[in-house]
N, C-alpha and C positions, 0 to 999 in steps of 0.2 A: 524384612531383609536382615536387620541386625541379629534377630534370633537365628536365622538360617546360617549366617556367617559364623556364629559362636558354636555351632553344633556340627560343623561339616567336615567331611573328608571327601576328596574329589576324584575326577577321572579324565582319562585321555584316550583318544583313539589313535593307534599307530597305523602304519601302512597296511595295505591289504595283503601283504605277503606273509602274514603271521602263520607259523606252522600249526598243524592241528594239535590241540592240547586235549588232555582228558577233561571230561565234564567238570565244571566248577563244583566243589564240594559244598553242599548247602548245610545250614545249621538250623536247628529249631529255636535258637536264641534270637531275640529281636535285634534288628540293626541298631548300631550305636551311633551312626553318622548319617548325614544327608549331604548331597553334593554341594561343593562350593560354587558360587556364581562364576560366570566366565570373565576372565580378564580381557582387556581390550586389545592391545597390540600384539602381533606375533613377535617372537624374540629375534634379536640380532644374533648372529653367530659369534660365539666367544672363543677366543684362543685359550687353550689350557695354560694356566699360570706356571705349572711345573710338571715335568714328566713323572709318570708312575715308575717306581723302581722295577727293573726287569727281574722276573722270577728266575731262580737258578735251575729248577727241575720240576717236571710235572708231578702232581700228586695223584694219589689213588682217588677213587670215587668215594668222597667222604662228605656227607651232608648231615648237619647237626640241627637239632631242634632249636628254634629261636627263643624258647622259654626253658630255663633250667628246671630240671625235675619234671618236665612234661614230655613224655615220649612222643616221638614223631607220629607213631600210629594213633595216638590219642588227640593229635592236634585238631582234627575235624570237630571234636567235641567242644572246642573253645572258639570256634569261628562265630563271631557275632555279626559280622558284616562281610560277605564274600566279595570276591573280585567281580566287577561287572563293567563291561565296555559300554561307552555311550551309544545310545540308539539314535542320536541326532548328529548334526554337523558340529555341534558345540563340543569341542575337544576337552573341555574342563568338566563335563558332566560324567555320570557313571561313578564307578569307584575303582581307582587305579591300583589298589592293593587288596590286602585281606586284613581284617581286624580280629585280634584275639582278646577275649575277655571272659569273665565268668558270668553265667546266668544268675540273675538275681530277680526275685519276684517281690514286687511292692517294696523295693529297697532293702530286702532282707537276704542275707547270705554273704559268703566271702567275697572280697574284692581282690582284683588281680594286682592292684597297685603295690609296687615294691618287689615284684618277682624279677629276678635277674634276667636280662636280655642277653642272648648269646649270638655270636656270628654263625650264620648257617653254612658258610664256606670260608676257606682260606682267602686272603686277599690283602688289599692295601686301602687305607683311608683316603677317600676321594672328596669328601665334603663333611662339614660340621655345621650344626645349627645351635644357636644359644637362645632359646625361649623367644623366638620370633615367629610371627604368623606366616604361613599356616602350620608348618610342621612342628613348631615348638622346639624343644631340645631334640636334636636328631643327629644321626651319623649315617654316612653313605660309604659302602665298601665296594671296591672294584675287585672282581676275580678275573684276572687276565686269561686269555686263551691258553697260554702255556700251562696254567694250573688246572685246566679242565680236562676230564677224561673224554675219550671219543664219543661215548654214548650221550653225554650232555651236550657236547658240541653239535652232534648231529640232530639231537632233539630240538634245540633252539636255533638251528641253522646258522651257527656262528661262522664268520669268515676269520681268517688269521689276524686281521687288524682290529677285531672286535673283542669285547669283554662282556661278562655279565656283571651288572651292578645291583646291589641289594641295599635298600634304604629302610632305616628303623626310626620311627618318629614318635612324638608325644612323650618322650622319656621324662622321668621324674626330675632328674638333675642334669645340668649341662655335661656334655661329653668331656672326658678327661684325656682322650687321645689327641694326637697331632696329625696333620696332613701328611700322607705318605707312610705313616706308621704301619708296620706289618701286623696283620691280625690272623690268628689261626681259628679254624673251625672249633666252636665251643667256647672261645674266649668271651669273657663278659664285656659287654659294650655299655651297659647302663642298667637302669631299673624301669619297669613299666610305670608310666605316669599319666598325666592328664594335661600336658602343656600344649600351647598352640590352639588351633581350632579343634577342640575335643570336648565332648559333652560328658564323658565319664572315663575313668582309667581304662586304658587298653593299649596294646601294641599295634601300630599300623605298619605293615611290612609291604614294600614294593619290590618288584623284580623287573629289570629291563636289560635289553641288549643294546649296546652302543659302541662308539669308537673307543679304542683303548687309550689310556693315558690322560683322560680328562680329569682335571681338578677344578671343582666348582667353588666360586665364592659362596657366601651364605645365600641360600634360596629363600628370599623374603618377598612376599606379596601381601595384598590386603592390609597394608600397613602404611600410614600416612608419612612415615619417616624412612621408608625403604628407599635405598639408592637405586639409580637406573641399573647399575651393575648387578645388584641383588635381584631385581625384578627380571632382568634378562636371563640370569642364571636359572631362576625358577621356571620361566617359560621355555627355556632351552630343554630342560629336563622334562617338563610336563606336556607341552603342547606343540613343540616344533616338529615332531615326527622323527627326529634324529635318534631318539632313544625309544625303542619299541618295547611296549609293556607286555608282560605275561602274567597269568594267574600264578602267584607265588606257590599255591598248593601243588602245582604241577611239578615243582622241584622235589618235593618230598617222596615222590614215587621211587626215586633212586635210593633213598635211605631205607625204604622198607622192602625193596625187591631182593 
């Protein structure tokens, strides 16, 4: 069990109303993570600690690569562990996001550690993590409805009170941003690292639809000193069903179309 916990990245099943997405993009590279074990209690509903600033005007369709100097069209080449929904009732299984890393054979070859991580869309900081399990150093960005173009709103079936949230984890260093800070597409968020439940350097990226204006406390679980508030925040994001997950690779079709 200890070995499983130290190498894992996990998964959630959202409601059955998930819109049809393109097939998951597979990779010939071996997976970097295995699922985390299931937490026990379902989360309590948390009230946002502060509202997200209202955007002033809608933006154009702009999607950026999460990795600097890695073209969106080439991202499938770096997928080491694709998105996968749980095939059981255990909402913590599967793989909730997509992992990006470099293929290495027998430990030989370049490593992705230190590559700058970029915001994939405009938005505002909704959560931060500081080397706590399971996400390690992480940052969560909210892209509100008003900043999204009609084609993305339709594709993810967003209502006007909802936003898209994108989470970047296992970063090398703690995030330097602050809650509610404005972030633009392509802004540097940190560096690829190996913190939290991670067996090798990689970027774990998650994408979810959820209610607008939510600001999370630190999402901490699998940690004997995690507070109830931190565990509730993790479960609200991961397993409550309030935040519906999507394959992050589906977002990049808009950048290459």
